[in-house]
VOFI-779702 format. One line per 3 residues: number of its first residue (from 1); their letters; for each residue y, z, x of C-alpha. Coordinates in Angstrom, 2 decimals, padded with zeros to 5 digits. Layout:
// VOFI-779702
NUM	a	Y Z X; ...
//
This chain:
// VOFI-779702
1	xxx	-019.51 -014.49 -118.60; -021.40 -014.80 -115.48; -024.99 -013.02 -115.88
4	xxx	-026.34 -010.12 -113.70; -029.29 -012.38 -112.61; -026.70 -014.89 -111.70
7	xxx	-023.94 -012.62 -109.77; -027.20 -011.10 -107.64; -028.24 -014.41 -106.72
10	xxx	-024.46 -015.34 -105.72; -024.32 -012.17 -104.04; -027.69 -012.78 -102.28
13	xxx	-026.86 -015.98 -100.85; -023.70 -015.30 -099.55; -025.15 -012.11 -097.44
16	xxx	-027.60 -014.33 -095.67; -025.12 -016.85 -094.52; -022.96 -014.21 -092.89
19	xxx	-025.94 -012.54 -091.38; -026.92 -016.33 -089.40; -023.25 -015.87 -088.08
22	xxx	-023.70 -012.88 -086.49; -026.90 -013.76 -084.92; -025.27 -016.89 -083.17
25	xxx	-022.52 -014.97 -082.18; -024.05 -013.07 -079.11; -025.47 -016.73 -077.80
28	xxx	-021.86 -018.34 -078.27; -020.17 -015.55 -076.05; -023.01 -015.52 -073.09
31	xxx	-022.47 -019.15 -072.87; -019.00 -018.75 -072.60; -019.20 -016.12 -070.11
34	xxx	-021.72 -018.04 -068.78; -019.22 -021.43 -068.05; -016.18 -018.87 -066.90
37	xxx	-018.87 -017.19 -064.23; -020.00 -020.58 -063.19; -016.01 -021.67 -063.04
40	xxx	-015.35 -018.53 -061.10; -017.97 -019.07 -058.48; -016.84 -022.59 -058.23
43	xxx	-013.38 -021.76 -057.45; -014.82 -019.46 -054.89; -016.91 -021.59 -053.44
46	xxx	-014.57 -024.09 -052.99; -011.71 -022.13 -052.10; -013.91 -020.31 -049.45
49	xxx	-014.97 -023.73 -048.65; -011.43 -024.18 -047.84; -010.69 -021.34 -045.97
52	xxx	-014.58 -021.33 -043.98; -013.99 -024.87 -042.42; -010.58 -024.81 -040.73
55	xxx	-011.45 -020.94 -039.76; -014.28 -021.53 -037.95; -013.67 -025.39 -036.80
58	xxx	-009.85 -023.74 -035.28; -009.86 -020.66 -035.39; -009.78 -018.77 -031.96
61	xxx	-012.91 -018.02 -029.55; -014.17 -014.78 -028.44; -013.27 -013.84 -025.20
64	xxx	-015.97 -014.34 -022.70; -017.82 -010.79 -021.07; -016.48 -009.77 -017.92
67	xxx	-018.71 -008.19 -015.08; -017.11 -007.13 -011.66; -019.56 -007.71 -008.95
70	xxx	-020.12 -006.15 -005.53; -020.70 -008.42 -003.33; -021.89 -007.72 000.55
73	xxx	-018.60 -007.14 002.87; -018.07 -009.84 005.71; -019.59 -009.21 008.66
76	xxx	-018.11 -006.81 011.20; -018.64 -005.72 014.73; -016.82 -002.77 014.93
79	xxx	-014.52 -001.48 017.92; -013.19 001.46 017.25; -009.91 002.82 018.85
82	xxx	-010.79 005.26 021.84; -008.62 008.28 021.84; -009.37 012.03 023.67
85	xxx	-010.77 014.42 021.36; -008.47 017.55 022.69; -005.23 017.85 021.62
88	xxx	-003.40 015.52 018.87; -003.61 011.38 018.92; -002.77 008.97 016.25
91	xxx	-002.32 005.28 016.33; 000.01 003.36 013.54; 001.53 000.17 013.03
94	xxx	004.96 000.80 011.06; 006.73 003.79 010.66; 006.08 004.33 006.85
97	xxx	002.34 003.20 007.42; -000.73 005.66 007.88; -002.22 006.16 010.84
100	xxx	-005.18 003.50 011.35; -006.77 005.93 014.16; -006.41 009.63 014.77
103	xxx	-008.08 012.51 016.83; -008.12 016.21 017.68; -006.48 018.50 015.39
106	xxx	-004.29 017.51 012.34; -002.17 020.48 012.74; 001.39 020.60 014.10
109	xxx	001.73 021.03 017.99; 004.26 021.67 020.58; 006.01 018.40 021.33
112	xxx	008.22 019.10 024.45; 010.04 016.37 025.12; 009.49 014.21 021.89
115	xxx	012.21 016.60 020.37; 014.72 014.53 022.13; 013.93 011.26 020.23
118	xxx	014.46 013.21 016.95; 017.97 014.14 018.70; 018.81 010.71 019.50
121	xxx	018.12 008.94 016.54; 019.73 011.80 014.59; 023.12 011.38 016.68
124	xxx	023.05 007.66 016.19; 023.10 008.18 012.47; 026.17 010.40 013.05
127	xxx	027.63 008.49 015.61; 026.54 004.68 015.41; 026.73 002.86 018.47
130	xxx	026.88 -000.99 018.51; 024.24 -002.38 021.13; 026.13 -003.23 024.17
133	xxx	028.76 -000.85 023.11; 029.74 002.50 025.30; 031.11 004.23 022.40
136	xxx	033.52 007.41 022.47; 034.12 009.30 026.10; 033.21 012.78 025.72
139	xxx	034.28 015.28 028.55; 032.40 017.88 030.09; 033.29 021.49 029.59
142	xxx	032.35 024.81 031.61; 029.59 025.26 029.13; 028.22 021.92 029.75
145	xxx	028.29 022.78 033.44; 026.71 026.29 032.96; 024.00 024.38 030.93
148	xxx	023.38 022.65 033.61; 022.94 025.11 036.22; 021.03 027.21 033.87
151	xxx	018.41 024.93 033.15; 018.41 023.58 036.91; 017.57 027.10 037.67
154	xxx	014.57 027.56 035.87; 013.39 024.10 037.41; 013.66 022.23 033.87
157	xxx	014.60 018.43 033.84; 018.39 017.79 034.52; 021.15 015.03 035.37
160	xxx	023.95 016.81 037.27; 027.40 017.06 035.37; 031.05 018.35 036.19
163	xxx	033.71 020.00 034.55; 036.26 017.55 033.66; 034.05 014.45 033.62
166	xxx	034.12 011.73 031.10; 030.87 010.26 029.97; 030.33 007.88 027.33
169	xxx	028.16 007.98 024.48; 025.98 005.34 025.75; 025.52 007.40 029.27
172	xxx	025.17 010.64 027.43; 022.22 009.14 025.34; 020.72 007.78 028.52
175	xxx	020.62 010.93 030.58; 019.08 012.50 027.07; 016.11 009.12 026.42
178	xxx	015.89 008.01 029.95; 016.57 011.50 032.21; 014.75 013.79 029.46
181	xxx	017.94 015.54 030.64; 017.58 019.07 028.84; 021.26 019.98 029.52
184	xxx	022.49 016.86 027.64; 020.45 017.56 025.09; 022.37 020.83 024.51
187	xxx	025.90 019.20 024.97; 025.24 015.97 022.72; 024.30 018.53 019.91
190	xxx	027.57 019.98 020.68; 029.44 017.40 020.89; 028.18 015.73 017.77
193	xxx	027.66 018.26 015.55; 029.67 021.35 016.83; 026.97 023.63 017.75
196	xxx	023.25 023.19 018.50; 022.76 025.28 015.10; 024.54 022.76 013.20
199	xxx	022.18 020.21 014.76; 019.26 022.12 013.95; 020.23 021.86 010.55
202	xxx	020.97 018.30 010.61; 017.70 017.04 012.46; 015.44 018.69 010.14
205	xxx	016.55 017.32 006.77; 016.56 014.11 008.42; 012.77 014.63 009.50
208	xxx	012.19 015.43 006.25; 014.10 012.39 004.47; 011.86 010.39 006.57
211	xxx	008.73 011.92 005.70; 008.22 013.41 008.80; 007.06 016.86 007.25
214	xxx	004.54 017.97 009.87; 007.53 018.30 012.54; 010.36 020.17 012.91
217	xxx	012.73 021.44 015.59; 013.54 024.46 016.72; 015.83 023.81 019.68
220	xxx	017.77 020.60 020.88; 015.27 020.25 023.91; 011.68 020.82 023.30
223	xxx	011.14 023.51 025.67; 010.82 025.67 022.37; 006.98 025.68 021.37
226	xxx	008.26 026.06 017.94; 009.48 022.38 018.36; 006.29 020.74 017.04
229	xxx	004.73 018.07 015.51; 001.60 016.26 014.41; 000.10 013.34 016.32
232	xxx	000.47 011.26 013.06; 004.19 012.34 012.74; 004.83 011.75 016.25
235	xxx	003.50 007.92 016.41; 005.43 007.20 013.25; 008.64 008.89 015.62
238	xxx	007.59 006.57 018.36; 007.93 003.43 015.90; 011.33 004.76 014.45
241	xxx	012.66 004.89 018.14; 011.18 001.76 019.43; 012.99 -000.08 016.36
244	xxx	016.25 001.36 016.96; 018.35 -001.35 018.59; 020.20 001.12 021.00
247	xxx	017.53 003.46 021.97; 014.91 -000.04 022.77; 017.79 -001.42 024.70
250	xxx	017.98 002.07 026.75; 014.61 002.02 027.32; 014.80 -001.59 028.72
253	xxx	017.25 -000.76 031.11; 016.11 -000.10 034.98; 015.97 003.70 036.00
256	xxx	019.75 003.68 037.28; 021.35 002.56 034.06; 024.15 004.61 033.97
259	xxx	027.64 002.93 035.36; 029.50 004.40 037.91; 027.44 007.70 037.78
262	xxx	024.62 009.03 039.25; 021.07 007.78 039.02; 018.76 008.48 036.32
265	xxx	014.70 008.58 036.91; 013.50 006.90 034.10; 010.74 009.61 032.81
268	xxx	009.55 007.51 030.03; 007.51 004.18 032.09; 003.86 004.79 032.32
271	xxx	001.08 002.20 033.00; 003.32 -001.05 031.88; 000.92 -003.20 033.62
274	xxx	-001.50 -002.26 030.80; 001.13 -003.24 027.90; 002.28 -000.07 027.33
277	xxx	005.80 000.71 026.83; 006.32 004.46 027.31; 009.12 006.24 025.13
280	xxx	009.00 009.71 025.76; 006.61 011.35 028.55; 007.06 015.42 029.21
283	xxx	004.97 018.62 030.15; 005.59 022.22 029.29; 003.13 025.21 029.49
286	xxx	002.79 025.13 025.60; 002.53 021.45 024.79; 000.78 020.31 027.96
289	xxx	001.61 016.65 028.80; 002.92 014.65 025.65; 003.19 010.58 025.54
292	xxx	004.86 008.79 022.88; 004.33 005.12 023.25; 004.17 001.41 022.02
295	xxx	001.61 -001.00 023.03; 000.40 -004.70 023.17; -002.98 -006.31 023.28
298	xxx	-003.07 -010.29 023.66; -005.71 -011.19 020.89; -006.04 -015.06 021.32
301	xxx	-002.52 -015.94 022.16; -001.41 -013.61 019.29; 000.04 -010.34 020.03
304	xxx	-000.85 -007.26 018.43; 001.20 -003.86 018.45; 001.10 -000.99 017.87
307	xxx	002.63 002.84 018.56; 000.79 005.91 019.51; 001.22 009.49 020.28
310	xxx	-000.93 011.35 022.75; 000.12 015.49 022.48; -001.66 018.17 024.36
313	xxx	-003.08 016.50 027.70; -004.16 019.14 030.19; -002.60 016.76 033.11
316	xxx	-001.25 013.62 034.01; -004.96 012.31 035.33; -006.39 012.70 032.07
319	xxx	-003.16 011.03 030.09; -003.95 007.80 032.81; -007.82 008.03 031.93
322	xxx	-007.60 008.33 028.38; -005.21 005.54 028.20; -007.02 003.50 030.24
325	xxx	-009.85 003.35 027.67; -007.48 003.13 025.07; -006.29 -000.05 026.23
328	xxx	-009.89 -001.22 027.35; -010.48 -000.16 023.67; -007.88 -002.37 022.10
331	xxx	-008.96 -005.42 024.42; -012.31 -005.29 022.83; -011.49 -004.37 019.19
334	xxx	-008.51 -006.21 018.33; -009.29 -009.85 016.96; -008.91 -011.74 013.59
337	xxx	-011.18 -009.96 011.28; -012.34 -011.92 008.21; -011.15 -010.01 005.12
340	xxx	-011.94 -012.40 002.09; -014.28 -014.97 002.34; -013.99 -018.44 000.42
343	xxx	-016.36 -018.59 -002.08; -017.10 -015.28 -002.29; -017.87 -014.28 -006.09
346	xxx	-016.31 -011.04 -007.35; -016.53 -011.41 -011.22; -018.75 -013.46 -013.40
349	xxx	-017.45 -014.41 -017.29; -020.38 -014.59 -019.76; -019.74 -016.36 -023.46
352	xxx	-020.98 -015.57 -026.61; -022.27 -019.22 -026.73; -023.95 -019.04 -023.58
355	xxx	-021.66 -020.59 -020.69; -020.99 -018.69 -017.73; -018.79 -018.65 -014.58
358	xxx	-017.95 -016.96 -011.52; -014.72 -015.85 -010.18; -014.27 -016.49 -006.68
361	xxx	-012.11 -016.03 -003.77; -009.93 -019.60 -003.41; -009.01 -019.52 000.29
364	xxx	-010.49 -017.49 003.33; -008.29 -014.48 004.37; -008.55 -013.59 008.20
367	xxx	-006.12 -010.47 009.72; -005.41 -009.53 013.07; -006.71 -006.28 013.17
370	xxx	-008.14 -003.66 015.28; -011.52 -003.89 013.92; -012.51 -000.13 013.46
373	xxx	-015.33 -000.83 010.88; -016.18 -002.43 007.74; -013.46 -004.41 005.60
376	xxx	-012.66 -001.63 002.33; -013.69 -003.21 -001.23; -011.24 -005.46 -002.36
379	xxx	-009.24 -004.35 -005.49; -010.18 -006.94 -008.23; -007.73 -007.99 -011.23
382	xxx	-009.06 -010.91 -013.53; -007.23 -012.65 -016.45; -009.20 -012.68 -020.26
385	xxx	-011.00 -016.32 -020.18; -012.25 -018.11 -023.41; -012.09 -021.82 -022.21
388	xxx	-010.92 -022.55 -018.39; -011.35 -025.78 -016.46; -013.26 -025.25 -012.85
391	xxx	-010.63 -024.04 -010.16; -008.50 -022.53 -012.92; -007.01 -019.31 -011.14
394	xxx	-008.21 -016.33 -013.19; -006.89 -013.32 -010.94; -006.70 -012.48 -007.46
397	xxx	-008.67 -010.14 -004.88; -006.72 -008.03 -002.67; -007.75 -005.47 000.47
400	xxx	-005.54 -003.02 001.82; -006.15 -002.79 005.33; -003.77 -000.62 007.81
403	xxx	-001.40 -000.12 005.27; -000.92 -003.82 004.58; -002.18 -005.76 001.89
406	xxx	-004.31 -009.23 001.91; -004.49 -011.01 -001.22; -006.03 -014.54 -002.32
409	xxx	-006.55 -015.98 -005.86; -010.00 -015.93 -007.61; -010.47 -019.19 -009.32
412	xxx	-013.35 -020.32 -011.77; -016.50 -021.95 -010.02; -017.12 -024.10 -012.92
415	xxx	-015.53 -024.89 -016.08; -015.70 -022.65 -019.80; -015.70 -025.40 -022.48
418	xxx	-015.60 -025.03 -026.27; -018.90 -024.72 -027.97; -018.73 -027.16 -030.15
421	xxx	-018.14 -027.70 -034.33; -021.85 -027.02 -034.79; -021.81 -023.41 -033.03
424	xxx	-018.57 -022.62 -034.44; -020.00 -023.58 -038.01; -023.00 -021.47 -037.84
427	xxx	-021.02 -018.39 -035.80; -018.33 -017.60 -038.29; -018.11 -014.14 -037.86
430	xxx	-016.73 -013.36 -033.96; -014.22 -016.36 -034.76; -013.01 -014.23 -038.23
433	xxx	-012.98 -011.27 -035.88; -010.77 -012.50 -033.41; -008.98 -014.26 -036.25
436	xxx	-008.13 -011.42 -038.17; -007.39 -009.47 -034.62; -004.64 -012.47 -033.90
439	xxx	-002.98 -011.62 -037.08; -003.31 -007.79 -036.60; -001.64 -008.11 -033.43
442	x	001.22 -010.39 -034.58
//
């Protein structure tokens, strides 16, 4: 049997050994944690190096910063069209174009026999006629004869008809367009549409459909001052009439153009020696002298054509003087105008790695035009750029002039290359940002 002393010694010895083990446990835990943390950090370093290297060396570069430039426009020596200040005037290149010159008032003014051009176009739409063809025969009635008598007694332009005569559609149009015959205007409206009122409904719908919203007809002849149009609309009407194959054919024929019929005086021709082709020329007390025309001027062997309307002239002497001044200004103003000069910079690209290049006009562009002022600033469209070779197309510049567009490619004047491994490794953030952005867009 053990003595209490020996048992006490044994207990005391056991307690001291356990305490030393407890004291060593935190040290062991700390060591283990440190080893685990080191392994984790090492793994992260290895993993990060595995991602960082490929990401920065192979990842997409940020696009270069784009700055649009505003170079001075090409030099110009303007010689704008000379138009009368009174009445209303306009010049256009095409029926759908905005006028490149206007003068006078913008309001609709009485248009006299220009209304007959509306009728000719509307009738030809309803009763088509092939160039050179005569078309159907139309018998003159007592009402047609009475119209002739009434207009003649009032001093209005007429071409004689008699009951029972047969006029072909072409002959009717010749009397209407060349002779500006008022009685034929009513006769054609009744023949083609049944009545003048029915014609007016069709004619005003046709005007609206063709964008001539500032023009309206109140009669077939244009004697009614409510038959009125704007200068811009009437210039476009001149284009539409001159472009129609049947009307242009009629205008090109001699004055006595009615086959086997009494001659018709050509009322449209005026100053042909100045390059002017008259399409409608007339006078009423309400409208004054109204003239619709096309004209061509030679510019170094290249023709430049335009159409015009001059409405509300006080007399024919004034019309002659104004047309002469207009054609003189055309001779001075129509020429090849620089639009886009080769090598002109319209944009600059600056990269984050300090490379830059400009987007310049590849091919110079000129245009035969009536130089009335400075060339408007171009519309510039560009592509995003990271790296490109010099001469690469990066967009285009376009200029709208007289309703037509002129454009040229924009190319880089120098190369933008890859920044290299050093820059990529030292600038991971923009590359990773592009990489993340490209992934989010997928």
